[in-house]
N, CA, C and O atoms as a Tripos MOL2 file, in Angstrom:
@<TRIPOS>MOLECULE
protein
  276   275    69     0     0
PROTEIN
NO_CHARGES

@<TRIPOS>ATOM
      1 N          -5.1340   11.3920   -1.1770 N.3       1 MET1
      2 CA         -4.1730   10.2800   -1.5400 C.3       1 MET1
      3 C          -4.7550    9.2530   -2.4970 C.2       1 MET1
      4 O          -5.9600    9.0030   -2.5250 O.2       1 MET1
      5 N          -3.9230    8.7110   -3.2210 N.am      2 GLN2
      6 CA         -4.7190    7.2990   -3.7520 C.3       2 GLN2
      7 C          -3.6510    6.4290   -3.8840 C.2       2 GLN2
      8 O          -2.6110    6.7150   -4.4780 O.2       2 GLN2
      9 N          -3.9090    5.2620   -3.2850 N.am      3 VAL3
     10 CA         -2.5670    4.2220   -3.1160 C.3       3 VAL3
     11 C          -3.1490    3.1260   -4.3690 C.2       3 VAL3
     12 O          -4.2510    2.5850   -4.4570 O.2       3 VAL3
     13 N          -2.0040    3.0410   -5.2390 N.am      4 ILE4
     14 CA         -2.0840    1.8480   -6.0840 C.3       4 ILE4
     15 C          -1.2430    0.6760   -6.3070 C.2       4 ILE4
     16 O          -0.0600    0.8030   -6.6220 O.2       4 ILE4
     17 N          -1.6830   -0.2170   -6.1900 N.am      5 LEU5
     18 CA         -0.8660   -1.6050   -6.0980 C.3       5 LEU5
     19 C          -0.6860   -2.1370   -7.7170 C.2       5 LEU5
     20 O          -1.3590   -1.8650   -8.7110 O.2       5 LEU5
     21 N           0.4310   -2.9540   -7.5590 N.am      6 ASP6
     22 CA          0.8280   -3.7130   -8.7580 C.3       6 ASP6
     23 C           1.2160   -5.1710   -8.3740 C.2       6 ASP6
     24 O           2.3720   -5.5910   -8.4330 O.2       6 ASP6
     25 N           0.1550   -5.8930   -7.9800 N.am      7 GLN7
     26 CA          0.5870   -7.0580   -7.4820 C.3       7 GLN7
     27 C           1.3020   -8.3530   -8.1150 C.2       7 GLN7
     28 O           1.4610   -9.5110   -7.7320 O.2       7 GLN7
     29 N           1.6400   -7.6600   -9.2020 N.am      8 ASP8
     30 CA          2.8490   -8.6200   -9.9620 C.3       8 ASP8
     31 C           3.9910   -8.4510   -9.5610 C.2       8 ASP8
     32 O           4.8260   -9.3530   -9.4940 O.2       8 ASP8
     33 N           4.2110   -7.0730   -9.1860 N.am      9 ARG9
     34 CA          5.7840   -6.7010   -8.5160 C.3       9 ARG9
     35 C           5.6440   -7.1690   -7.2060 C.2       9 ARG9
     36 O           6.6130   -6.8530   -6.5160 O.2       9 ARG9
     37 N           4.7660   -7.8230   -6.6020 N.am     10 CYS10
     38 CA          4.9670   -7.9780   -4.8900 C.3      10 CYS10
     39 C           5.5450   -9.1000   -4.8490 C.2      10 CYS10
     40 O           5.2150  -10.0460   -5.5650 O.2      10 CYS10
     41 N           6.6210   -9.1300   -3.8750 N.am     11 CYS11
     42 CA          7.3240  -10.0400   -3.3860 C.3      11 CYS11
     43 C           7.4370  -10.6280   -2.3610 C.2      11 CYS11
     44 O           8.3640  -11.2710   -1.8690 O.2      11 CYS11
     45 N           5.8960  -10.2540   -1.8620 N.am     12 SER12
     46 CA          5.4150  -10.8600   -0.1140 C.3      12 SER12
     47 C           6.2950  -10.5680    0.9170 C.2      12 SER12
     48 O           6.5290  -11.4370    1.7570 O.2      12 SER12
     49 N           6.8520   -9.4040    0.9870 N.am     13 SER13
     50 CA          8.0500   -9.1760    2.1670 C.3      13 SER13
     51 C           7.0460   -8.6200    3.4550 C.2      13 SER13
     52 O           7.4430   -8.6430    4.6200 O.2      13 SER13
     53 N           5.9970   -8.2330    3.1510 N.am     14 GLY14
     54 CA          5.1580   -7.7700    4.1380 C.3      14 GLY14
     55 C           5.4080   -6.4620    5.1730 C.2      14 GLY14
     56 O           4.7700   -6.1460    6.1770 O.2      14 GLY14
     57 N           6.7110   -5.7470    4.4770 N.am     15 GLN15
     58 CA          6.9800   -4.5400    4.9360 C.3      15 GLN15
     59 C           5.7000   -3.5830    5.0990 C.2      15 GLN15
     60 O           5.3330   -2.9850    6.1100 O.2      15 GLN15
     61 N           5.2240   -3.6020    4.0410 N.am     16 CYS16
     62 CA          3.7880   -2.6550    3.8930 C.3      16 CYS16
     63 C           2.8810   -2.6450    4.8020 C.2      16 CYS16
     64 O           2.3210   -1.6570    5.2770 O.2      16 CYS16
     65 N           2.6470   -4.3000    5.1800 N.am     17 VAL17
     66 CA          1.6550   -4.5910    6.2600 C.3      17 VAL17
     67 C           2.4670   -4.1970    7.7090 C.2      17 VAL17
     68 O           1.6800   -3.8640    8.5950 O.2      17 VAL17
     69 N           3.3050   -4.1860    7.9390 N.am     18 LEU18
     70 CA          3.9990   -3.9630    9.0880 C.3      18 LEU18
     71 C           4.0600   -2.2100    9.3080 C.2      18 LEU18
     72 O           4.0660   -1.5780   10.3640 O.2      18 LEU18
     73 N           4.0920   -1.8050    8.1430 N.am     19 THR19
     74 CA          4.3280   -0.4050    8.3880 C.3      19 THR19
     75 C           2.8720    0.2940    8.1010 C.2      19 THR19
     76 O           2.8800    1.4590    8.4990 O.2      19 THR19
     77 N           1.8890   -0.0190    7.6420 N.am     20 ALA20
     78 CA          0.8920    0.7590    7.8190 C.3      20 ALA20
     79 C          -0.4400   -0.7190    7.6690 C.2      20 ALA20
     80 O          -0.8910   -1.1300    6.6000 O.2      20 ALA20
     81 N          -0.6670   -1.0500    8.5420 N.am     21 PRO21
     82 CA         -1.7840   -2.1270    8.5040 C.3      21 PRO21
     83 C          -2.9610   -1.9220    8.3120 C.2      21 PRO21
     84 O          -3.6610   -2.8890    8.0100 O.2      21 PRO21
     85 N          -3.6910   -0.3030    8.4500 N.am     22 GLU22
     86 CA         -4.7090   -0.1490    8.5720 C.3      22 GLU22
     87 C          -4.9070    0.2210    6.8160 C.2      22 GLU22
     88 O          -6.0290    0.3250    6.3210 O.2      22 GLU22
     89 N          -3.7930    0.3690    6.1120 N.am     23 VAL23
     90 CA         -4.1160   -0.0570    4.4020 C.3      23 VAL23
     91 C          -3.6430   -0.6090    3.8610 C.2      23 VAL23
     92 O          -3.6090   -0.3520    2.6580 O.2      23 VAL23
     93 N          -2.9470   -1.7560    4.3850 N.am     24 PHE24
     94 CA         -2.4770   -3.2920    3.7810 C.3      24 PHE24
     95 C          -2.6080   -4.0850    4.2730 C.2      24 PHE24
     96 O          -2.4200   -4.0250    5.4880 O.2      24 PHE24
     97 N          -2.9840   -5.2510    3.7150 N.am     25 GLY25
     98 CA         -3.1800   -6.4650    4.3470 C.3      25 GLY25
     99 C          -2.1130   -7.3490    3.3030 C.2      25 GLY25
    100 O          -1.4660   -6.9820    2.3220 O.2      25 GLY25
    101 N          -2.2400   -8.6420    3.9660 N.am     26 GLN26
    102 CA         -1.2940   -9.2690    3.0700 C.3      26 GLN26
    103 C          -2.5420  -11.1150    2.8670 C.2      26 GLN26
    104 O          -3.2290  -11.6230    3.7540 O.2      26 GLN26
    105 N          -2.3930  -11.5190    1.6610 N.am     27 SER27
    106 CA         -3.5140  -12.7340    1.5330 C.3      27 SER27
    107 C          -2.8770  -13.9070    2.2710 C.2      27 SER27
    108 O          -1.6770  -14.1540    2.3860 O.2      27 SER27
    109 N          -3.8730  -14.5460    2.7260 N.am     28 ASP28
    110 CA         -3.2560  -16.0960    3.4300 C.3      28 ASP28
    111 C          -3.0000  -17.0480    2.4280 C.2      28 ASP28
    112 O          -2.3050  -18.0100    2.7540 O.2      28 ASP28
    113 N          -3.3560  -16.9870    1.4520 N.am     29 GLU29
    114 CA         -3.0360  -17.8440    0.3610 C.3      29 GLU29
    115 C          -1.8300  -17.7800   -0.4520 C.2      29 GLU29
    116 O          -1.2590  -18.8360   -0.7210 O.2      29 GLU29
    117 N          -1.3240  -16.5480   -0.9210 N.am     30 ASP30
    118 CA         -0.1140  -16.5180   -1.3930 C.3      30 ASP30
    119 C           0.6220  -15.5410   -1.1690 C.2      30 ASP30
    120 O           1.4450  -15.2970   -2.0500 O.2      30 ASP30
    121 N           0.6050  -14.6760    0.0090 N.am     31 GLY31
    122 CA          1.1650  -13.6440    0.6990 C.3      31 GLY31
    123 C           1.2630  -12.3780   -0.1530 C.2      31 GLY31
    124 O           2.0470  -11.4420    0.0070 O.2      31 GLY31
    125 N           0.3440  -12.5230   -1.0650 N.am     32 LEU32
    126 CA          0.8070  -10.9810   -1.7720 C.3      32 LEU32
    127 C          -0.0550  -10.0040   -0.9310 C.2      32 LEU32
    128 O          -0.8230  -10.3770   -0.0430 O.2      32 LEU32
    129 N           0.1530   -8.6840   -1.3080 N.am     33 VAL33
    130 CA         -0.1440   -7.6340   -0.5800 C.3      33 VAL33
    131 C          -1.5710   -7.3440   -1.0430 C.2      33 VAL33
    132 O          -1.8230   -7.6030   -2.2200 O.2      33 VAL33
    133 N          -2.6340   -6.7870   -0.1930 N.am     34 MET34
    134 CA         -4.1800   -6.6610   -0.7310 C.3      34 MET34
    135 C          -4.4470   -5.4060    0.1100 C.2      34 MET34
    136 O          -4.1920   -5.2960    1.3090 O.2      34 MET34
    137 N          -5.0350   -4.4040   -0.7440 N.am     35 LEU35
    138 CA         -5.0960   -3.1900   -0.5160 C.3      35 LEU35
    139 C          -6.6390   -3.3250    0.6250 C.2      35 LEU35
    140 O          -7.6950   -3.9420    0.4860 O.2      35 LEU35
    141 N          -6.1330   -2.4610    1.6830 N.am     36 ARG36
    142 CA         -7.5930   -2.2480    2.4090 C.3      36 ARG36
    143 C          -8.3590   -0.9820    2.2340 C.2      36 ARG36
    144 O          -9.5830   -0.8550    2.2540 O.2      36 ARG36
    145 N          -7.5550   -0.1710    2.0800 N.am     37 ARG37
    146 CA         -7.8340    1.0870    1.6390 C.3      37 ARG37
    147 C          -7.1330    1.9590    0.4930 C.2      37 ARG37
    148 O          -5.9730    2.3360    0.6560 O.2      37 ARG37
    149 N          -7.8890    2.2930   -0.7330 N.am     38 SER38
    150 CA         -7.1920    2.9660   -1.3190 C.3      38 SER38
    151 C          -6.9840    4.7020   -1.5530 C.2      38 SER38
    152 O          -6.3470    5.3720   -2.3660 O.2      38 SER38
    153 N          -7.8160    5.0010   -0.4680 N.am     39 ASP39
    154 CA         -7.8640    6.2050   -0.0610 C.3      39 ASP39
    155 C          -7.6760    6.9790    1.5570 C.2      39 ASP39
    156 O          -8.4200    7.7630    2.1470 O.2      39 ASP39
    157 N          -6.6180    6.4970    1.8690 N.am     40 PRO40
    158 CA         -6.4670    6.4890    3.2940 C.3      40 PRO40
    159 C          -6.7100    7.7950    3.5840 C.2      40 PRO40
    160 O          -6.7530    8.6710    2.7210 O.2      40 PRO40
    161 N          -6.9150    8.0280    5.0530 N.am     41 GLU41
    162 CA         -6.8530    9.3160    5.4380 C.3      41 GLU41
    163 C          -6.0850   10.1440    6.0820 C.2      41 GLU41
    164 O          -5.6080    9.6070    7.0820 O.2      41 GLU41
    165 N          -5.7660   11.2100    5.9380 N.am     42 PRO42
    166 CA         -4.5550   12.0280    6.0640 C.3      42 PRO42
    167 C          -3.6780   11.5310    7.3560 C.2      42 PRO42
    168 O          -2.4870   11.6550    7.0700 O.2      42 PRO42
    169 N          -3.8210   11.1110    8.4260 N.am     43 GLY43
    170 CA         -3.3080   11.0750    9.4450 C.3      43 GLY43
    171 C          -2.5350    9.4750    9.0500 C.2      43 GLY43
    172 O          -1.7920    8.9910    9.9040 O.2      43 GLY43
    173 N          -2.6810    8.9940    8.2070 N.am     44 LEU44
    174 CA         -1.8300    7.3010    7.6460 C.3      44 LEU44
    175 C          -1.0450    8.0650    6.4120 C.2      44 LEU44
    176 O          -0.0740    7.3980    6.0530 O.2      44 LEU44
    177 N          -1.1900    9.1350    5.7630 N.am     45 TYR45
    178 CA          0.0550    9.4900    4.6290 C.3      45 TYR45
    179 C           1.1130    9.0970    5.0840 C.2      45 TYR45
    180 O           1.6250    8.1240    4.5300 O.2      45 TYR45
    181 N           1.6560    9.5900    6.0060 N.am     46 ALA46
    182 CA          3.2680    9.2390    6.3150 C.3      46 ALA46
    183 C           3.7150    7.8440    6.3240 C.2      46 ALA46
    184 O           4.8430    7.4350    6.0470 O.2      46 ALA46
    185 N           2.5930    7.1050    6.7110 N.am     47 ASP47
    186 CA          3.0140    5.4860    7.0790 C.3      47 ASP47
    187 C           3.1160    5.0360    5.3740 C.2      47 ASP47
    188 O           4.0970    4.6430    4.7430 O.2      47 ASP47
    189 N           1.8100    5.2460    4.9580 N.am     48 VAL48
    190 CA          1.6370    4.5820    3.3610 C.3      48 VAL48
    191 C           3.0410    5.2700    2.7880 C.2      48 VAL48
    192 O           3.8590    4.4680    2.3370 O.2      48 VAL48
    193 N           3.3750    6.5920    2.7650 N.am     49 ARG49
    194 CA          4.6290    6.9660    1.8190 C.3      49 ARG49
    195 C           5.7290    6.1200    2.2890 C.2      49 ARG49
    196 O           6.4080    5.7120    1.3460 O.2      49 ARG49
    197 N           6.1010    5.7510    3.3650 N.am     50 LEU50
    198 CA          6.9010    5.0850    4.1570 C.3      50 LEU50
    199 C           6.9140    3.7100    3.5510 C.2      50 LEU50
    200 O           7.9360    3.2030    3.0880 O.2      50 LEU50
    201 N           5.7520    3.1360    3.5750 N.am     51 ALA51
    202 CA          5.4280    1.4960    2.9350 C.3      51 ALA51
    203 C           6.0040    1.2130    1.6560 C.2      51 ALA51
    204 O           6.6580    0.2160    1.3500 O.2      51 ALA51
    205 N           5.5930    2.5090    0.7080 N.am     52 ALA52
    206 CA          5.8490    2.4840   -0.7730 C.3      52 ALA52
    207 C           7.4680    2.6840   -0.7280 C.2      52 ALA52
    208 O           8.0450    2.1920   -1.6980 O.2      52 ALA52
    209 N           8.1990    3.2530    0.1280 N.am     53 ALA53
    210 CA          9.4730    3.4930    0.0280 C.3      53 ALA53
    211 C          10.2990    2.2360    0.2690 C.2      53 ALA53
    212 O          11.3730    1.9730   -0.2710 O.2      53 ALA53
    213 N           9.6590    1.5210    1.1310 N.am     54 LEU54
    214 CA         10.4550   -0.0630    1.7270 C.3      54 LEU54
    215 C           9.8420   -1.3140    1.1460 C.2      54 LEU54
    216 O          10.0180   -2.4030    1.6930 O.2      54 LEU54
    217 N           9.0180   -1.1580   -0.1170 N.am     55 CYS55
    218 CA          8.5500   -1.9990   -1.0470 C.3      55 CYS55
    219 C           9.9510   -2.5610   -1.5890 C.2      55 CYS55
    220 O          10.6960   -1.8500   -2.2630 O.2      55 CYS55
    221 N          10.1740   -3.5210   -1.3420 N.am     56 PRO56
    222 CA         11.5720   -3.9900   -2.2380 C.3      56 PRO56
    223 C          10.9310   -4.3150   -3.7380 C.2      56 PRO56
    224 O          11.7440   -4.1820   -4.6530 O.2      56 PRO56
    225 N           9.8480   -4.6440   -4.0460 N.am     57 GLY57
    226 CA          9.2090   -4.9450   -5.5210 C.3      57 GLY57
    227 C           8.9550   -3.8120   -6.0760 C.2      57 GLY57
    228 O           8.6620   -3.8470   -7.2720 O.2      57 GLY57
    229 N           8.9930   -2.4870   -5.3770 N.am     58 GLY58
    230 CA          8.1490   -1.2710   -5.7330 C.3      58 GLY58
    231 C           6.5450   -1.6600   -6.1190 C.2      58 GLY58
    232 O           5.9720   -1.2530   -7.1290 O.2      58 GLY58
    233 N           6.1370   -2.2660   -5.4070 N.am     59 ALA59
    234 CA          4.6300   -2.5860   -6.1330 C.3      59 ALA59
    235 C           3.5620   -1.4750   -5.6600 C.2      59 ALA59
    236 O           2.4130   -1.5360   -6.0980 O.2      59 ALA59
    237 N           3.8970   -0.5930   -4.8820 N.am     60 ILE60
    238 CA          3.2060    0.4870   -4.2030 C.3      60 ILE60
    239 C           3.4430    1.8250   -5.0440 C.2      60 ILE60
    240 O           4.5770    2.2910   -5.1520 O.2      60 ILE60
    241 N           2.3910    2.3930   -5.6030 N.am     61 THR61
    242 CA          2.4420    3.9420   -6.0830 C.3      61 THR61
    243 C           1.3330    4.5590   -5.5650 C.2      61 THR61
    244 O           0.2500    3.9760   -5.5380 O.2      61 THR61
    245 N           1.5050    5.8560   -5.0840 N.am     62 VAL62
    246 CA          1.2810    6.7380   -4.1160 C.3      62 VAL62
    247 C           1.3120    7.9110   -4.9430 C.2      62 VAL62
    248 O           2.3890    8.4420   -5.2160 O.2      62 VAL62
    249 N          -0.2410    8.5470   -5.5400 N.am     63 GLY63
    250 CA         -0.4900    9.5050   -6.2000 C.3      63 GLY63
    251 C          -1.5090   10.4600   -5.5120 C.2      63 GLY63
    252 O          -1.9350   10.1650   -4.3950 O.2      63 GLY63
    253 N          -1.9180   11.6070   -6.1510 N.am     64 GLU64
    254 CA         -2.7430   12.4180   -5.5270 C.3      64 GLU64
    255 C          -4.0750   11.6770   -5.7740 C.2      64 GLU64
    256 O          -4.1270   10.7220   -6.5490 O.2      64 GLU64
    257 N          -5.1670   12.1410   -5.0910 N.am     65 ALA65
    258 CA         -6.0080   11.5440   -5.3460 C.3      65 ALA65
    259 C          -6.8480   12.3410   -6.2430 C.2      65 ALA65
    260 O          -6.7960   13.5670   -6.3430 O.2      65 ALA65
    261 N          -7.8770   11.3000   -7.0980 N.am     66 THR66
    262 CA         -8.4640   12.1820   -8.2730 C.3      66 THR66
    263 C          -9.8710   12.1210   -8.1020 C.2      66 THR66
    264 O         -10.2540   11.1660   -7.4270 O.2      66 THR66
    265 N         -10.7650   12.9110   -8.5490 N.am     67 GLY67
    266 CA        -12.3300   12.9520   -8.4170 C.3      67 GLY67
    267 C         -12.7170   14.1730   -8.4970 C.2      67 GLY67
    268 O         -11.7390   14.9010   -8.6680 O.2      67 GLY67
    269 N         -14.0050   14.9270   -8.4390 N.am     68 THR68
    270 CA        -14.6880   16.2560   -8.1390 C.3      68 THR68
    271 C         -14.5650   16.5370   -6.7800 C.2      68 THR68
    272 O         -14.4880   15.6620   -5.9180 O.2      68 THR68
    273 N         -14.5430   17.8820   -6.5400 N.am     69 PRO69
    274 CA        -14.7970   18.2180   -5.5530 C.3      69 PRO69
    275 C         -16.0770   18.3110   -4.7460 C.2      69 PRO69
    276 O         -16.0530   18.7560   -3.5980 O.2      69 PRO69
@<TRIPOS>BOND
     1     1     2 1
     2     2     3 1
     3     3     4 2
     4     3     5 am
     5     5     6 1
     6     6     7 1
     7     7     8 2
     8     7     9 am
     9     9    10 1
    10    10    11 1
    11    11    12 2
    12    11    13 am
    13    13    14 1
    14    14    15 1
    15    15    16 2
    16    15    17 am
    17    17    18 1
    18    18    19 1
    19    19    20 2
    20    19    21 am
    21    21    22 1
    22    22    23 1
    23    23    24 2
    24    23    25 am
    25    25    26 1
    26    26    27 1
    27    27    28 2
    28    27    29 am
    29    29    30 1
    30    30    31 1
    31    31    32 2
    32    31    33 am
    33    33    34 1
    34    34    35 1
    35    35    36 2
    36    35    37 am
    37    37    38 1
    38    38    39 1
    39    39    40 2
    40    39    41 am
    41    41    42 1
    42    42    43 1
    43    43    44 2
    44    43    45 am
    45    45    46 1
    46    46    47 1
    47    47    48 2
    48    47    49 am
    49    49    50 1
    50    50    51 1
    51    51    52 2
    52    51    53 am
    53    53    54 1
    54    54    55 1
    55    55    56 2
    56    55    57 am
    57    57    58 1
    58    58    59 1
    59    59    60 2
    60    59    61 am
    61    61    62 1
    62    62    63 1
    63    63    64 2
    64    63    65 am
    65    65    66 1
    66    66    67 1
    67    67    68 2
    68    67    69 am
    69    69    70 1
    70    70    71 1
    71    71    72 2
    72    71    73 am
    73    73    74 1
    74    74    75 1
    75    75    76 2
    76    75    77 am
    77    77    78 1
    78    78    79 1
    79    79    80 2
    80    79    81 am
    81    81    82 1
    82    82    83 1
    83    83    84 2
    84    83    85 am
    85    85    86 1
    86    86    87 1
    87    87    88 2
    88    87    89 am
    89    89    90 1
    90    90    91 1
    91    91    92 2
    92    91    93 am
    93    93    94 1
    94    94    95 1
    95    95    96 2
    96    95    97 am
    97    97    98 1
    98    98    99 1
    99    99   100 2
   100    99   101 am
   101   101   102 1
   102   102   103 1
   103   103   104 2
   104   103   105 am
   105   105   106 1
   106   106   107 1
   107   107   108 2
   108   107   109 am
   109   109   110 1
   110   110   111 1
   111   111   112 2
   112   111   113 am
   113   113   114 1
   114   114   115 1
   115   115   116 2
   116   115   117 am
   117   117   118 1
   118   118   119 1
   119   119   120 2
   120   119   121 am
   121   121   122 1
   122   122   123 1
   123   123   124 2
   124   123   125 am
   125   125   126 1
   126   126   127 1
   127   127   128 2
   128   127   129 am
   129   129   130 1
   130   130   131 1
   131   131   132 2
   132   131   133 am
   133   133   134 1
   134   134   135 1
   135   135   136 2
   136   135   137 am
   137   137   138 1
   138   138   139 1
   139   139   140 2
   140   139   141 am
   141   141   142 1
   142   142   143 1
   143   143   144 2
   144   143   145 am
   145   145   146 1
   146   146   147 1
   147   147   148 2
   148   147   149 am
   149   149   150 1
   150   150   151 1
   151   151   152 2
   152   151   153 am
   153   153   154 1
   154   154   155 1
   155   155   156 2
   156   155   157 am
   157   157   158 1
   158   158   159 1
   159   159   160 2
   160   159   161 am
   161   161   162 1
   162   162   163 1
   163   163   164 2
   164   163   165 am
   165   165   166 1
   166   166   167 1
   167   167   168 2
   168   167   169 am
   169   169   170 1
   170   170   171 1
   171   171   172 2
   172   171   173 am
   173   173   174 1
   174   174   175 1
   175   175   176 2
   176   175   177 am
   177   177   178 1
   178   178   179 1
   179   179   180 2
   180   179   181 am
   181   181   182 1
   182   182   183 1
   183   183   184 2
   184   183   185 am
   185   185   186 1
   186   186   187 1
   187   187   188 2
   188   187   189 am
   189   189   190 1
   190   190   191 1
   191   191   192 2
   192   191   193 am
   193   193   194 1
   194   194   195 1
   195   195   196 2
   196   195   197 am
   197   197   198 1
   198   198   199 1
   199   199   200 2
   200   199   201 am
   201   201   202 1
   202   202   203 1
   203   203   204 2
   204   203   205 am
   205   205   206 1
   206   206   207 1
   207   207   208 2
   208   207   209 am
   209   209   210 1
   210   210   211 1
   211   211   212 2
   212   211   213 am
   213   213   214 1
   214   214   215 1
   215   215   216 2
   216   215   217 am
   217   217   218 1
   218   218   219 1
   219   219   220 2
   220   219   221 am
   221   221   222 1
   222   222   223 1
   223   223   224 2
   224   223   225 am
   225   225   226 1
   226   226   227 1
   227   227   228 2
   228   227   229 am
   229   229   230 1
   230   230   231 1
   231   231   232 2
   232   231   233 am
   233   233   234 1
   234   234   235 1
   235   235   236 2
   236   235   237 am
   237   237   238 1
   238   238   239 1
   239   239   240 2
   240   239   241 am
   241   241   242 1
   242   242   243 1
   243   243   244 2
   244   243   245 am
   245   245   246 1
   246   246   247 1
   247   247   248 2
   248   247   249 am
   249   249   250 1
   250   250   251 1
   251   251   252 2
   252   251   253 am
   253   253   254 1
   254   254   255 1
   255   255   256 2
   256   255   257 am
   257   257   258 1
   258   258   259 1
   259   259   260 2
   260   259   261 am
   261   261   262 1
   262   262   263 1
   263   263   264 2
   264   263   265 am
   265   265   266 1
   266   266   267 1
   267   267   268 2
   268   267   269 am
   269   269   270 1
   270   270   271 1
   271   271   272 2
   272   271   273 am
   273   273   274 1
   274   274   275 1
   275   275   276 2
@<TRIPOS>SUBSTRUCTURE
     1 MET1         2 RESIDUE 1 A MET
     2 GLN2         6 RESIDUE 1 A GLN
     3 VAL3        10 RESIDUE 1 A VAL
     4 ILE4        14 RESIDUE 1 A ILE
     5 LEU5        18 RESIDUE 1 A LEU
     6 ASP6        22 RESIDUE 1 A ASP
     7 GLN7        26 RESIDUE 1 A GLN
     8 ASP8        30 RESIDUE 1 A ASP
     9 ARG9        34 RESIDUE 1 A ARG
    10 CYS10       38 RESIDUE 1 A CYS
    11 CYS11       42 RESIDUE 1 A CYS
    12 SER12       46 RESIDUE 1 A SER
    13 SER13       50 RESIDUE 1 A SER
    14 GLY14       54 RESIDUE 1 A GLY
    15 GLN15       58 RESIDUE 1 A GLN
    16 CYS16       62 RESIDUE 1 A CYS
    17 VAL17       66 RESIDUE 1 A VAL
    18 LEU18       70 RESIDUE 1 A LEU
    19 THR19       74 RESIDUE 1 A THR
    20 ALA20       78 RESIDUE 1 A ALA
    21 PRO21       82 RESIDUE 1 A PRO
    22 GLU22       86 RESIDUE 1 A GLU
    23 VAL23       90 RESIDUE 1 A VAL
    24 PHE24       94 RESIDUE 1 A PHE
    25 GLY25       98 RESIDUE 1 A GLY
    26 GLN26      102 RESIDUE 1 A GLN
    27 SER27      106 RESIDUE 1 A SER
    28 ASP28      110 RESIDUE 1 A ASP
    29 GLU29      114 RESIDUE 1 A GLU
    30 ASP30      118 RESIDUE 1 A ASP
    31 GLY31      122 RESIDUE 1 A GLY
    32 LEU32      126 RESIDUE 1 A LEU
    33 VAL33      130 RESIDUE 1 A VAL
    34 MET34      134 RESIDUE 1 A MET
    35 LEU35      138 RESIDUE 1 A LEU
    36 ARG36      142 RESIDUE 1 A ARG
    37 ARG37      146 RESIDUE 1 A ARG
    38 SER38      150 RESIDUE 1 A SER
    39 ASP39      154 RESIDUE 1 A ASP
    40 PRO40      158 RESIDUE 1 A PRO
    41 GLU41      162 RESIDUE 1 A GLU
    42 PRO42      166 RESIDUE 1 A PRO
    43 GLY43      170 RESIDUE 1 A GLY
    44 LEU44      174 RESIDUE 1 A LEU
    45 TYR45      178 RESIDUE 1 A TYR
    46 ALA46      182 RESIDUE 1 A ALA
    47 ASP47      186 RESIDUE 1 A ASP
    48 VAL48      190 RESIDUE 1 A VAL
    49 ARG49      194 RESIDUE 1 A ARG
    50 LEU50      198 RESIDUE 1 A LEU
    51 ALA51      202 RESIDUE 1 A ALA
    52 ALA52      206 RESIDUE 1 A ALA
    53 ALA53      210 RESIDUE 1 A ALA
    54 LEU54      214 RESIDUE 1 A LEU
    55 CYS55      218 RESIDUE 1 A CYS
    56 PRO56      222 RESIDUE 1 A PRO
    57 GLY57      226 RESIDUE 1 A GLY
    58 GLY58      230 RESIDUE 1 A GLY
    59 ALA59      234 RESIDUE 1 A ALA
    60 ILE60      238 RESIDUE 1 A ILE
    61 THR61      242 RESIDUE 1 A THR
    62 VAL62      246 RESIDUE 1 A VAL
    63 GLY63      250 RESIDUE 1 A GLY
    64 GLU64      254 RESIDUE 1 A GLU
    65 ALA65      258 RESIDUE 1 A ALA
    66 THR66      262 RESIDUE 1 A THR
    67 GLY67      266 RESIDUE 1 A GLY
    68 THR68      270 RESIDUE 1 A THR
    69 PRO69      274 RESIDUE 1 A PRO
């Protein structure tokens, strides 16, 4: 899994941080989402997908990890 953020779409609701704090953080300066881990471990996949679904700004995109085996 790869997580991609579009901070321009972030509305600082913090739902992602509440849902998956291991993966998402929130800036103290402007409240925008920060990515702690762009490639979370499999045990966090469900939380990351839920965070993306709950994001009111649609700032979180979840995709397949890319790279060489």
